[in-house]
Backbone as CSV, one residue per row, in Angstrom:
resi,resn,N_x,N_y,N_z,CA_x,CA_y,CA_z,C_x,C_y,C_z
1,MET,-52.833,1.049,-2.224,-51.551,0.338,-2.232,-50.555,1.081,-1.343
2,GLN,-49.872,0.353,-0.454,-48.926,0.994,0.423,-47.747,1.531,-0.371
3,GLU,-47.158,2.631,0.137,-46.091,3.300,-0.606,-44.894,2.391,-0.821
4,SER,-44.547,1.564,0.194,-43.393,0.674,0.061,-43.609,-0.350,-1.046
5,ASN,-44.866,-0.874,-1.123,-45.177,-1.831,-2.186,-45.212,-1.147,-3.541
6,ARG,-45.742,0.055,-3.563,-45.863,0.800,-4.810,-44.494,1.067,-5.425
7,SER,-43.500,1.333,-4.591,-42.160,1.633,-5.111,-41.517,0.419,-5.770
8,MET,-42.027,-0.781,-5.439,-41.493,-1.998,-6.033,-42.198,-2.352,-7.338
9,GLN,-43.324,-1.713,-7.610,-44.127,-2.059,-8.770,-43.553,-1.462,-10.055
10,ARG,-43.932,-2.089,-11.160,-43.519,-1.600,-12.478,-44.754,-1.593,-13.372
11,ILE,-45.127,-0.430,-13.864,-46.265,-0.345,-14.771,-45.827,-0.807,-16.158
12,THR,-46.746,-1.377,-16.902,-46.464,-1.802,-18.273,-47.244,-0.929,-19.246
13,ILE,-46.552,-0.388,-20.217,-47.173,0.359,-21.311,-47.028,-0.481,-22.570
14,ARG,-48.165,-0.838,-23.179,-48.102,-1.565,-24.439,-48.354,-0.581,-25.575
15,ILE,-47.371,-0.468,-26.452,-47.474,0.426,-27.600,-47.642,-0.418,-28.850
16,GLY,-48.862,-0.426,-29.379,-49.141,-1.143,-30.610,-48.916,-0.247,-31.815
17,ARG,-49.236,-0.751,-32.975,-49.076,0.052,-34.185,-50.118,1.157,-34.251
18,ASN,-51.313,0.859,-33.740,-52.369,1.874,-33.693,-53.121,1.840,-32.365
19,THR,-52.515,1.263,-31.350,-53.173,1.135,-30.055,-52.212,1.492,-28.926
20,LEU,-52.809,1.783,-27.784,-52.037,2.162,-26.613,-52.797,1.672,-25.391
21,ALA,-52.096,1.020,-24.474,-52.764,0.505,-23.282,-51.774,0.447,-22.124
22,PHE,-52.333,0.449,-20.917,-51.521,0.430,-19.703,-52.035,-0.667,-18.779
23,ALA,-51.120,-1.305,-18.069,-51.505,-2.384,-17.166,-50.536,-2.425,-15.994
24,MET,-51.086,-2.835,-14.843,-50.247,-2.881,-13.653,-50.812,-3.871,-12.648
25,PRO,-49.959,-4.755,-12.119,-50.431,-5.675,-11.075,-50.677,-4.915,-9.779
26,GLN,-51.624,-5.395,-9.011,-51.917,-4.789,-7.720,-51.146,-5.543,-6.634
27,GLU,-51.522,-5.354,-5.389,-50.794,-5.987,-4.289,-50.777,-7.506,-4.457
28,SER,-51.896,-8.045,-4.921,-51.920,-9.458,-5.294,-51.516,-9.552,-6.756
29,GLU,-50.504,-10.347,-7.064,-50.019,-10.464,-8.433,-51.094,-11.014,-9.371
30,GLN,-52.136,-11.645,-8.795,-53.215,-12.184,-9.615,-54.130,-11.082,-10.130
31,ASP,-54.128,-9.936,-9.468,-55.023,-8.836,-9.830,-54.275,-7.813,-10.673
32,ILE,-54.786,-7.576,-11.872,-54.140,-6.651,-12.799,-55.155,-5.606,-13.243
33,VAL,-54.769,-4.364,-13.180,-55.596,-3.279,-13.711,-55.160,-3.033,-15.151
34,TYR,-56.112,-3.083,-16.068,-55.829,-2.892,-17.490,-56.632,-1.694,-17.994
35,GLU,-55.935,-0.775,-18.657,-56.580,0.463,-19.098,-56.184,0.790,-20.537
36,PRO,-57.041,0.481,-21.511,-56.748,0.891,-22.898,-56.983,2.392,-23.050
37,PHE,-56.251,2.984,-23.990,-56.381,4.416,-24.247,-56.864,4.609,-25.681
38,VAL,-57.834,5.471,-25.866,-58.377,5.725,-27.206,-57.393,6.610,-27.978
39,VAL,-56.776,6.028,-29.000,-55.752,6.722,-29.782,-56.412,7.633,-30.815
40,LYS,-55.922,8.866,-30.875,-56.401,9.806,-31.887,-55.597,9.611,-33.169
41,SER,-56.286,9.419,-34.280,-55.620,9.081,-35.539,-54.876,10.251,-36.172
42,GLY,-55.214,11.468,-35.818,-54.608,12.611,-36.493,-53.277,13.062,-35.929
43,ILE,-52.824,12.427,-34.837,-51.559,12.832,-34.228,-50.659,11.610,-34.036
44,SER,-49.389,11.843,-33.771,-48.423,10.755,-33.636,-48.686,9.953,-32.365
45,MET,-48.094,8.761,-32.308,-48.240,7.945,-31.115,-47.562,8.618,-29.918
46,ALA,-46.469,9.317,-30.166,-45.807,10.039,-29.078,-46.727,11.113,-28.502
47,ALA,-47.423,11.837,-29.368,-48.371,12.853,-28.915,-49.534,12.215,-28.168
48,ASN,-49.975,11.059,-28.625,-51.029,10.337,-27.922,-50.581,9.929,-26.520
49,LEU,-49.339,9.467,-26.402,-48.844,9.057,-25.097,-48.727,10.256,-24.161
50,ARG,-48.283,11.396,-24.687,-48.228,12.616,-23.857,-49.622,12.977,-23.352
51,GLU,-50.604,12.851,-24.226,-51.977,13.157,-23.847,-52.476,12.173,-22.792
52,ALA,-52.059,10.932,-22.915,-52.491,9.909,-21.966,-52.018,10.217,-20.546
53,PHE,-50.840,10.797,-20.438,-50.334,11.140,-19.106,-51.192,12.208,-18.426
54,LYS,-51.981,12.933,-19.194,-52.875,13.942,-18.625,-54.252,13.369,-18.295
55,GLN,-54.581,12.216,-18.906,-55.936,11.684,-18.777,-56.032,10.351,-18.041
56,SER,-55.011,9.535,-18.116,-55.078,8.184,-17.566,-54.873,8.182,-16.056
57,ASP,-55.831,7.625,-15.351,-55.693,7.496,-13.896,-54.516,6.604,-13.535
58,LEU,-54.324,5.548,-14.303,-53.238,4.615,-14.014,-51.878,5.270,-14.209
59,LEU,-51.733,6.036,-15.281,-50.450,6.709,-15.530,-50.178,7.807,-14.513
60,MET,-51.208,8.508,-14.116,-51.014,9.606,-13.159,-50.600,9.095,-11.781
61,GLN,-50.905,7.820,-11.496,-50.532,7.234,-10.215,-49.369,6.257,-10.354
62,ALA,-48.744,6.231,-11.525,-47.733,5.218,-11.823,-46.468,5.418,-10.998
63,PRO,-45.782,4.311,-10.677,-44.471,4.400,-10.031,-43.419,4.882,-11.026
64,GLN,-42.176,4.922,-10.607,-41.102,5.418,-11.462,-40.494,4.336,-12.352
65,LYS,-41.044,3.134,-12.269,-40.530,2.019,-13.067,-41.543,1.649,-14.138
66,VAL,-41.071,1.434,-15.367,-41.970,1.091,-16.466,-41.363,-0.017,-17.320
67,ARG,-42.223,-0.857,-17.819,-41.856,-1.843,-18.837,-42.653,-1.489,-20.085
68,VAL,-41.956,-1.200,-21.168,-42.617,-0.854,-22.426,-42.623,-2.079,-23.323
69,SER,-43.815,-2.554,-23.628,-43.992,-3.684,-24.542,-44.386,-3.097,-25.893
70,ILE,-43.497,-3.196,-26.859,-43.694,-2.475,-28.116,-43.863,-3.438,-29.289
71,ASP,-44.917,-3.194,-30.047,-45.200,-4.001,-31.236,-44.579,-3.298,-32.435
72,THR,-43.467,-3.828,-32.876,-42.739,-3.232,-33.982,-42.095,-4.338,-34.800
73,ASP,-41.475,-3.986,-35.914,-40.783,-4.988,-36.736,-39.574,-5.531,-35.977
74,VAL,-39.431,-6.847,-36.009,-38.366,-7.518,-35.267,-37.472,-8.294,-36.222
75,LEU,-36.167,-8.171,-36.013,-35.187,-8.950,-36.755,-34.568,-9.966,-35.802
76,LEU,-34.659,-11.242,-36.141,-34.068,-12.299,-35.322,-32.687,-12.670,-35.848
77,THR,-31.779,-12.859,-34.925,-30.435,-13.285,-35.310,-29.971,-14.385,-34.358
78,PRO,-29.219,-15.388,-34.837,-28.743,-16.458,-33.949,-27.877,-15.885,-32.834
79,ILE,-28.027,-16.403,-31.637,-27.307,-15.859,-30.499,-25.795,-16.050,-30.638
80,GLU,-25.380,-17.120,-31.323,-23.945,-17.396,-31.428,-23.225,-16.457,-32.392
81,THR,-23.976,-15.797,-33.275,-23.340,-14.855,-34.208,-23.655,-13.404,-33.854
82,PHE,-24.357,-13.193,-32.743,-24.779,-11.842,-32.372,-23.593,-10.995,-31.926
83,ASN,-23.567,-9.764,-32.436,-22.577,-8.767,-32.013,-23.320,-7.447,-31.826
84,GLU,-23.304,-6.940,-30.612,-24.061,-5.723,-30.298,-23.686,-4.555,-31.212
85,LYS,-22.450,-4.524,-31.663,-21.997,-3.422,-32.519,-22.695,-3.419,-33.888
86,ASP,-23.245,-4.563,-34.271,-23.827,-4.687,-35.608,-25.331,-4.437,-35.660
87,ILE,-25.975,-4.192,-34.512,-27.442,-4.213,-34.509,-28.055,-3.115,-35.383
88,GLU,-27.485,-1.931,-35.356,-28.064,-0.843,-36.165,-27.913,-1.133,-37.652
89,THR,-26.732,-1.600,-38.061,-26.500,-1.909,-39.475,-27.452,-2.988,-39.957
90,LEU,-27.577,-4.061,-39.184,-28.451,-5.167,-39.561,-29.912,-4.728,-39.625
91,TYR,-30.344,-4.006,-38.599,-31.756,-3.636,-38.525,-32.136,-2.657,-39.628
92,ARG,-31.294,-1.674,-39.866,-31.617,-0.669,-40.879,-31.543,-1.255,-42.295
93,HIS,-30.738,-2.276,-42.462,-30.715,-2.964,-43.755,-32.014,-3.739,-43.970
94,ALA,-32.522,-4.374,-42.896,-33.750,-5.160,-43.005,-34.991,-4.278,-43.080
95,PHE,-34.971,-3.145,-42.362,-36.139,-2.268,-42.299,-35.715,-0.807,-42.564
96,PRO,-35.373,-0.499,-43.809,-34.872,0.849,-44.122,-35.889,1.949,-43.834
97,GLN,-37.182,1.620,-43.816,-38.207,2.619,-43.547,-38.165,3.102,-42.094
98,LEU,-37.428,2.394,-41.239,-37.327,2.764,-39.827,-35.943,3.323,-39.506
99,GLU,-35.312,3.939,-40.478,-33.920,4.368,-40.322,-33.723,5.428,-39.244
100,HIS,-34.786,6.132,-38.858,-34.638,7.186,-37.846,-35.009,6.711,-36.440
101,ASP,-35.434,5.460,-36.307,-35.797,4.929,-34.995,-34.555,4.531,-34.204
102,LEU,-34.711,4.452,-32.902,-33.663,3.934,-32.030,-33.734,2.409,-32.037
103,VAL,-32.577,1.747,-32.024,-32.527,0.299,-32.159,-32.108,-0.341,-30.831
104,TYR,-32.827,-1.397,-30.433,-32.566,-2.115,-29.186,-32.579,-3.613,-29.459
105,TYR,-32.361,-4.400,-28.408,-32.435,-5.850,-28.584,-32.819,-6.528,-27.276
106,ASN,-33.461,-7.692,-27.409,-33.747,-8.592,-26.289,-33.076,-9.924,-26.581
107,VAL,-32.389,-10.481,-25.596,-31.799,-11.806,-25.734,-32.845,-12.842,-25.337
108,LEU,-32.995,-13.867,-26.178,-33.937,-14.964,-25.924,-33.126,-16.251,-25.771
109,PRO,-32.551,-16.472,-24.601,-31.616,-17.599,-24.455,-32.235,-18.963,-24.683
110,ASP,-33.513,-19.142,-24.295,-34.144,-20.445,-24.473,-34.440,-20.745,-25.931
111,LEU,-34.377,-19.715,-26.787,-34.585,-19.904,-28.219,-33.295,-19.718,-29.017
112,ASN,-32.188,-19.513,-28.300,-30.887,-19.316,-28.948,-30.935,-18.217,-30.004
113,ALA,-31.637,-17.134,-29.667,-31.807,-16.033,-30.616,-31.772,-14.698,-29.897
114,VAL,-31.556,-13.662,-30.681,-31.638,-12.284,-30.191,-32.646,-11.545,-31.061
115,ALA,-33.590,-10.874,-30.426,-34.605,-10.100,-31.142,-34.167,-8.633,-31.193
116,ILE,-33.900,-8.142,-32.392,-33.503,-6.750,-32.592,-34.746,-5.980,-33.045
117,PHE,-35.002,-4.842,-32.401,-36.226,-4.093,-32.683,-35.958,-2.600,-32.538
118,SER,-36.974,-1.796,-32.776,-36.769,-0.351,-32.745,-37.892,0.357,-32.007
119,MET,-37.627,1.620,-31.688,-38.620,2.470,-31.035,-38.450,3.892,-31.550
120,ASN,-39.562,4.519,-31.852,-39.548,5.890,-32.320,-38.860,6.809,-31.301
121,LYS,-38.012,7.720,-31.777,-37.248,8.591,-30.877,-38.150,9.454,-29.999
122,ASP,-39.207,9.996,-30.589,-40.104,10.853,-29.815,-40.831,10.063,-28.738
123,LEU,-41.209,8.822,-29.062,-41.846,7.961,-28.067,-40.908,7.695,-26.896
124,ARG,-39.663,7.402,-27.208,-38.684,7.137,-26.141,-38.501,8.370,-25.263
125,LEU,-38.514,9.538,-25.872,-38.351,10.777,-25.119,-39.509,10.974,-24.138
126,VAL,-40.730,10.675,-24.589,-41.898,10.807,-23.709,-41.771,9.852,-22.522
127,VAL,-41.358,8.625,-22.797,-41.194,7.644,-21.724,-40.128,8.101,-20.738
128,ASP,-38.989,8.553,-21.252,-37.896,8.987,-20.377,-38.261,10.223,-19.556
129,ASP,-39.153,11.041,-20.068,-39.588,12.234,-19.330,-40.400,11.882,-18.089
130,HIS,-40.973,10.666,-18.061,-41.888,10.331,-16.968,-41.402,9.188,-16.078
131,PHE,-40.343,8.477,-16.492,-39.899,7.329,-15.699,-38.381,7.340,-15.533
132,GLN,-37.953,6.857,-14.377,-36.522,6.772,-14.097,-35.929,5.433,-14.520
133,ASP,-36.741,4.386,-14.435,-36.280,3.027,-14.720,-37.124,2.481,-15.870
134,VAL,-36.490,2.273,-17.045,-37.222,1.876,-18.247,-36.682,0.542,-18.769
135,ARG,-37.586,-0.395,-19.001,-37.229,-1.656,-19.648,-38.053,-1.787,-20.924
136,LEU,-37.407,-2.214,-21.991,-38.082,-2.373,-23.275,-38.126,-3.849,-23.658
137,VAL,-39.294,-4.304,-24.098,-39.429,-5.680,-24.582,-40.260,-5.664,-25.862
138,THR,-40.001,-6.596,-26.732,-40.845,-6.745,-27.915,-42.159,-7.391,-27.496
139,ALA,-43.258,-6.918,-28.037,-44.570,-7.445,-27.645,-44.705,-8.929,-27.960
140,ILE,-44.085,-9.385,-29.029,-44.268,-10.761,-29.485,-43.423,-11.767,-28.703
141,SER,-42.359,-11.336,-28.037,-41.428,-12.297,-27.426,-42.068,-13.192,-26.359
142,PRO,-42.986,-12.711,-25.494,-43.607,-13.651,-24.549,-44.407,-14.745,-25.248
143,VAL,-45.022,-14.399,-26.386,-45.789,-15.379,-27.153,-44.853,-16.437,-27.726
144,TRP,-43.746,-16.002,-28.291,-42.763,-16.961,-28.807,-42.336,-17.953,-27.731
145,ARG,-41.980,-17.418,-26.577,-41.405,-18.262,-25.530,-42.448,-19.227,-24.966
146,HIS,-43.656,-18.741,-24.790,-44.705,-19.610,-24.248,-45.066,-20.722,-25.232
147,LEU,-45.259,-20.374,-26.499,-45.659,-21.383,-27.482,-44.499,-22.312,-27.834
148,HIS,-43.281,-21.837,-27.663,-42.131,-22.726,-27.816,-42.207,-23.847,-26.791
149,ARG,-42.534,-23.509,-25.544,-42.660,-24.543,-24.514,-43.810,-25.507,-24.846
150,ARG,-44.890,-24.964,-25.387,-46.027,-25.809,-25.773,-45.674,-26.755,-26.921
151,SER,-44.729,-26.347,-27.742,-44.411,-27.141,-28.940,-43.807,-28.498,-28.604
152,PHE,-43.353,-28.676,-27.353,-42.737,-29.943,-26.977,-43.769,-31.014,-26.619
153,THR,-45.035,-30.635,-26.478,-46.059,-31.618,-26.127,-46.458,-32.430,-27.369
154,GLY,-46.426,-33.741,-27.243,-46.794,-34.599,-28.358,-45.674,-34.735,-29.378
155,SER,-45.905,-35.582,-30.362,-44.875,-35.888,-31.365,-45.087,-35.165,-32.691
156,ARG,-46.201,-34.438,-32.810,-46.500,-33.786,-34.087,-45.803,-32.428,-34.197
157,GLN,-45.416,-32.087,-35.416,-44.869,-30.754,-35.662,-46.005,-29.731,-35.590
158,LYS,-45.661,-28.534,-35.110,-46.688,-27.517,-34.888,-46.290,-26.192,-35.538
159,LEU,-47.250,-25.593,-36.221,-47.080,-24.259,-36.779,-48.027,-23.339,-36.023
160,TYR,-47.524,-22.163,-35.632,-48.325,-21.219,-34.859,-48.585,-19.952,-35.665
161,ALA,-49.798,-19.404,-35.490,-50.167,-18.151,-36.160,-50.844,-17.241,-35.148
162,TYR,-50.243,-16.089,-34.910,-50.777,-15.118,-33.954,-51.302,-13.903,-34.715
163,PHE,-52.608,-13.640,-34.571,-53.261,-12.505,-35.216,-53.405,-11.355,-34.220
164,HIS,-52.996,-10.160,-34.623,-53.185,-8.984,-33.769,-53.042,-7.719,-34.606
165,GLU,-53.956,-6.788,-34.387,-53.913,-5.482,-35.059,-53.707,-5.608,-36.579
166,LYS,-54.465,-6.529,-37.185,-54.410,-6.771,-38.627,-53.040,-7.244,-39.094
167,ARG,-52.301,-7.841,-38.171,-51.005,-8.450,-38.485,-51.073,-9.941,-38.203
168,LEU,-50.254,-10.682,-38.910,-50.174,-12.125,-38.736,-48.720,-12.510,-38.515
169,GLU,-48.445,-13.117,-37.370,-47.099,-13.608,-37.066,-47.143,-15.132,-37.158
170,VAL,-46.351,-15.700,-38.056,-46.328,-17.145,-38.248,-44.938,-17.656,-37.870
171,PHE,-44.909,-18.707,-37.045,-43.609,-19.198,-36.588,-43.714,-20.647,-36.142
172,CYS,-42.566,-21.302,-36.090,-42.482,-22.670,-35.581,-41.069,-22.894,-35.076
173,PHE,-40.901,-24.019,-34.396,-39.627,-24.277,-33.734,-39.119,-25.678,-34.068
174,GLN,-37.817,-25.795,-33.957,-37.174,-27.100,-34.076,-36.217,-27.214,-32.909
175,GLN,-36.611,-28.024,-31.916,-35.882,-28.135,-30.657,-35.816,-26.746,-29.999
176,ASN,-34.653,-26.200,-29.763,-34.539,-24.921,-29.060,-34.186,-23.767,-29.995
177,ARG,-34.741,-23.818,-31.197,-34.475,-22.764,-32.169,-35.730,-22.495,-32.993
178,PHE,-35.755,-21.305,-33.573,-36.775,-21.030,-34.577,-36.459,-21.840,-35.836
179,ARG,-37.466,-22.438,-36.394,-37.321,-23.027,-37.721,-37.811,-22.037,-38.775
180,PHE,-38.856,-21.295,-38.402,-39.417,-20.293,-39.303,-40.049,-19.196,-38.468
181,CYS,-39.968,-17.956,-38.957,-40.627,-16.834,-38.284,-40.744,-15.674,-39.263
182,ASN,-41.979,-15.173,-39.439,-42.169,-14.014,-40.305,-43.507,-13.365,-39.964
183,ALA,-43.687,-12.127,-40.415,-44.909,-11.374,-40.148,-45.503,-10.887,-41.463
184,TYR,-46.842,-10.797,-41.492,-47.556,-10.453,-42.720,-48.728,-9.521,-42.406
185,ASP,-49.186,-8.846,-43.445,-50.408,-8.063,-43.358,-51.594,-9.022,-43.386
186,ALA,-52.453,-8.937,-42.362,-53.590,-9.852,-42.284,-54.921,-9.108,-42.344
187,SER,-54.936,-7.951,-42.972,-56.175,-7.176,-43.058,-57.198,-7.861,-43.963
188,ARG,-56.731,-8.703,-44.891,-57.626,-9.464,-45.773,-57.556,-10.941,-45.364
189,PRO,-58.663,-11.504,-44.875,-58.655,-12.908,-44.425,-58.148,-13.884,-45.477
190,LYS,-58.483,-13.666,-46.751,-58.025,-14.572,-47.807,-56.499,-14.591,-47.881
191,ASP,-55.886,-13.429,-47.701,-54.423,-13.368,-47.731,-53.822,-14.135,-46.559
192,ALA,-54.447,-13.997,-45.385,-53.947,-14.710,-44.208,-53.971,-16.214,-44.436
193,VAL,-55.054,-16.713,-44.992,-55.160,-18.146,-45.292,-54.078,-18.562,-46.281
194,TYR,-53.877,-17.748,-47.316,-52.859,-18.064,-48.330,-51.466,-18.131,-47.700
195,TYR,-51.110,-17.136,-46.862,-49.780,-17.120,-46.242,-49.561,-18.383,-45.406
196,ILE,-50.556,-18.725,-44.590,-50.403,-19.879,-43.700,-50.232,-21.161,-44.499
197,LEU,-51.061,-21.365,-45.511,-50.970,-22.590,-46.308,-49.677,-22.647,-47.120
198,PHE,-49.248,-21.495,-47.612,-47.983,-21.452,-48.364,-46.815,-21.856,-47.461
199,ILE,-46.791,-21.294,-46.249,-45.710,-21.626,-45.309,-45.774,-23.107,-44.937
200,TRP,-46.977,-23.606,-44.706,-47.154,-25.018,-44.371,-46.529,-25.907,-45.456
201,ASN,-46.799,-25.586,-46.708,-46.242,-26.372,-47.814,-44.736,-26.226,-47.924
202,GLU,-44.244,-24.999,-47.714,-42.801,-24.775,-47.784,-42.057,-25.583,-46.721
203,LEU,-42.673,-25.716,-45.546,-42.050,-26.464,-44.455,-42.248,-27.974,-44.621
204,GLN,-43.075,-28.353,-45.607,-43.366,-29.758,-45.897,-44.000,-30.468,-44.698
205,TYR,-44.914,-29.751,-44.039,-45.675,-30.361,-42.959,-46.729,-31.306,-43.545
206,ASN,-47.133,-32.271,-42.743,-48.106,-33.261,-43.159,-49.520,-32.759,-42.869
207,ALA,-50.356,-32.660,-43.904,-51.696,-32.083,-43.759,-52.621,-32.949,-42.912
208,GLU,-52.323,-34.244,-42.790,-53.187,-35.142,-42.024,-52.671,-35.413,-40.619
209,PHE,-51.416,-35.054,-40.360,-50.811,-35.428,-39.076,-50.388,-34.222,-38.239
210,ASP,-49.699,-33.265,-38.835,-49.155,-32.133,-38.083,-50.250,-31.136,-37.708
211,GLU,-49.891,-30.151,-36.878,-50.895,-29.282,-36.256,-50.664,-27.809,-36.561
212,LEU,-51.782,-27.098,-36.747,-51.771,-25.648,-36.876,-52.527,-25.070,-35.685
213,HIS,-51.893,-24.149,-34.958,-52.514,-23.521,-33.792,-52.660,-22.018,-34.037
214,LEU,-53.870,-21.524,-33.902,-54.173,-20.110,-34.123,-54.519,-19.445,-32.797
215,VAL,-54.143,-18.176,-32.666,-54.469,-17.431,-31.456,-54.582,-15.955,-31.795
216,GLY,-55.365,-15.248,-30.999,-55.491,-13.806,-31.196,-56.807,-13.411,-31.834
217,GLU,-56.829,-12.182,-32.360,-58.035,-11.624,-32.970,-58.016,-11.893,-34.471
218,ILE,-58.696,-12.957,-34.869,-58.688,-13.380,-36.261,-59.782,-12.643,-37.031
219,PRO,-59.442,-11.923,-38.094,-60.472,-11.264,-38.894,-61.315,-12.298,-39.629
220,ASP,-62.632,-12.180,-39.515,-63.550,-13.145,-40.148,-63.161,-14.570,-39.757
221,GLU,-63.202,-14.807,-38.451,-62.697,-16.060,-37.886,-63.346,-17.296,-38.495
222,GLU,-64.656,-17.282,-38.677,-65.351,-18.455,-39.211,-64.852,-18.812,-40.604
223,TYR,-64.657,-17.795,-41.425,-64.170,-18.037,-42.788,-62.750,-18.607,-42.761
224,VAL,-61.878,-17.995,-41.966,-60.481,-18.435,-41.909,-60.389,-19.877,-41.436
225,LEU,-61.111,-20.204,-40.369,-61.070,-21.572,-39.855,-61.623,-22.573,-40.877
226,ALA,-62.733,-22.217,-41.506,-63.338,-23.120,-42.492,-62.390,-23.378,-43.663
227,GLU,-61.737,-22.329,-44.159,-60.814,-22.489,-45.280,-59.605,-23.341,-44.893
228,LEU,-59.038,-23.079,-43.744,-57.865,-23.838,-43.319,-58.211,-25.304,-43.086
229,ARG,-59.405,-25.562,-42.533,-59.807,-26.939,-42.251,-60.200,-27.707,-43.510
230,THR,-60.342,-26.981,-44.602,-60.567,-27.651,-45.886,-59.312,-28.403,-46.323
231,TYR,-58.144,-27.870,-45.932,-56.877,-28.432,-46.399,-56.088,-29.140,-45.303
232,LEU,-56.292,-28.751,-44.050,-55.506,-29.297,-42.952,-56.408,-30.015,-41.958
233,GLU,-55.971,-31.172,-41.504,-56.789,-32.002,-40.618,-56.843,-31.452,-39.191
234,ASN,-55.721,-30.920,-38.702,-55.618,-30.550,-37.288,-55.387,-29.041,-37.128
235,VAL,-56.479,-28.300,-37.095,-56.437,-26.847,-36.916,-57.103,-26.523,-35.586
236,TYR,-56.380,-25.819,-34.702,-56.887,-25.556,-33.359,-56.836,-24.061,-33.038
237,MET,-57.832,-23.614,-32.283,-57.823,-22.272,-31.715,-57.336,-22.368,-30.273
238,ILE,-56.346,-21.560,-29.920,-55.857,-21.540,-28.543,-56.798,-20.674,-27.710
239,ASN,-57.367,-21.252,-26.676,-58.253,-20.540,-25.760,-57.436,-20.060,-24.564
240,PRO,-57.222,-18.748,-24.415,-56.375,-18.255,-23.313,-56.871,-18.665,-21.936
241,VAL,-58.195,-18.736,-21.740,-58.729,-19.101,-20.426,-58.268,-20.501,-20.041
242,ALA,-58.371,-21.441,-20.976,-57.919,-22.808,-20.704,-56.398,-22.893,-20.707
243,ASP,-55.766,-22.160,-21.613,-54.309,-22.198,-21.758,-53.619,-21.742,-20.478
244,PHE,-54.214,-20.754,-19.805,-53.605,-20.188,-18.604,-54.379,-20.538,-17.333
245,ASN,-55.110,-21.660,-17.383,-55.785,-22.194,-16.201,-56.664,-21.158,-15.491
246,GLU,-57.417,-20.427,-16.300,-58.366,-19.432,-15.785,-57.712,-18.383,-14.891
247,HIS,-56.497,-18.022,-15.214,-55.836,-16.914,-14.515,-56.734,-15.681,-14.574
248,HIS,-56.723,-14.895,-13.509,-57.582,-13.705,-13.435,-57.468,-12.838,-14.687
249,ALA,-56.258,-12.690,-15.206,-56.046,-11.789,-16.343,-56.771,-12.245,-17.599
250,THR,-57.066,-13.554,-17.705,-57.735,-14.051,-18.910,-59.169,-13.544,-19.015
251,HIS,-59.691,-13.005,-17.939,-61.063,-12.487,-17.942,-61.117,-10.970,-18.134
252,ILE,-59.967,-10.365,-18.379,-59.932,-8.924,-18.617,-60.270,-8.655,-20.079
253,LYS,-61.348,-7.986,-20.311,-61.834,-7.749,-21.667,-60.860,-6.879,-22.463
254,GLY,-60.538,-7.346,-23.661,-59.743,-6.543,-24.582,-58.238,-6.647,-24.423
255,MET,-57.743,-7.366,-23.424,-56.284,-7.451,-23.245,-55.674,-8.325,-24.344
256,PRO,-54.701,-7.810,-25.090,-54.074,-8.604,-26.152,-53.400,-9.859,-25.596
257,TYR,-53.360,-10.904,-26.417,-52.785,-12.168,-25.975,-51.315,-12.013,-25.590
258,ASP,-50.580,-11.160,-26.283,-49.158,-11.010,-25.952,-48.974,-10.364,-24.588
259,LEU,-49.829,-9.386,-24.245,-49.738,-8.739,-22.939,-50.192,-9.702,-21.843
260,LEU,-51.228,-10.451,-22.129,-51.698,-11.470,-21.196,-50.591,-12.477,-20.909
261,THR,-49.929,-12.944,-21.951,-48.835,-13.908,-21.796,-47.690,-13.313,-21.003
262,LEU,-47.424,-12.044,-21.225,-46.348,-11.360,-20.490,-46.608,-11.383,-19.004
263,PHE,-47.854,-11.135,-18.585,-48.179,-11.111,-17.171,-48.256,-12.516,-16.568
264,VAL,-48.787,-13.461,-17.330,-48.979,-14.807,-16.777,-47.696,-15.616,-16.812
265,LYS,-46.946,-15.514,-17.894,-45.771,-16.362,-18.086,-44.442,-15.626,-17.994
266,GLY,-44.480,-14.294,-18.041,-43.230,-13.534,-17.993,-42.623,-13.376,-19.369
267,ARG,-41.563,-12.561,-19.443,-40.953,-12.261,-20.733,-40.220,-13.461,-21.284
C-alpha cells in the first residue's frame, strides 16, 4: 500500500466482551483484511490488547487512525431530550456495575436516538498510546441502522433478534424510532426462545402475519428455529451473503455480523 493511501486509512478494532479482532480495508474498498486475536482468559482485555500490538501484523503496520467498535451495554435516549451533561448520570444509574468506565455517546439521527455507552479506562489508555485519531462506535449501531432500513419493506411488522457472543439483542422499529430494544443473556437456547416469544406477545404482534428475523451466531440453531416456528408463522434467518449482494467481506470467515455491516453499510 502506498504511503499516501495508507495515511488516509483507518484501522478498525472490534472489542467484544470476550473477543478481540482487527480489520482494515485495502486499496480497493472491497478488499478487507480481517485478523481475529486469541484472547487469554487470565488477563484483562486491556492487557490482551497490549499483547496484540506485539503480535498482530495488522496492528504493527496500522496507520495513526483507528475506529474502535465496542460491544458494551448501551443506553438509548430520545434525541429530543438528550443533554450531553447528563450522560454519565443516566448511564451509571442504568449500569451501576460500570461506574468506573468512561462514558461516550453516538448520535443516531435516522433513528431519532442517542446511544450512550462506555469503555474501560485501561482499554482507552492502550488505544490512546498507539493512535492519534480515535473514533468510538457501539458495535450494535450499524446493525440497528441497517435493519431499520430493511423494516420498511412490505407491510408486516418485523421483530429482529441478533445473536452474538452468547448475547441476544432484540429490537424493532416504528417509523423512524425504536419501538423496543433490549439485550439478554443467550447462553441457554431455551431462554433465548422464551425472551423472543415474550417480547412478541408484549408487542401484540400477529403470529400468523408479522415477521421475526434472526441473524448472527445462534446457539443450537436448529432447536431455536424449530421452537420459534412452532408458535410463529414467519421466522426467517438473515443470510449476510444474500443480504449484502455477495460483498467480498461476506466471505471472510468468522467476521461478526455487526463488523460486516459496519464495513458494507457504514455506521
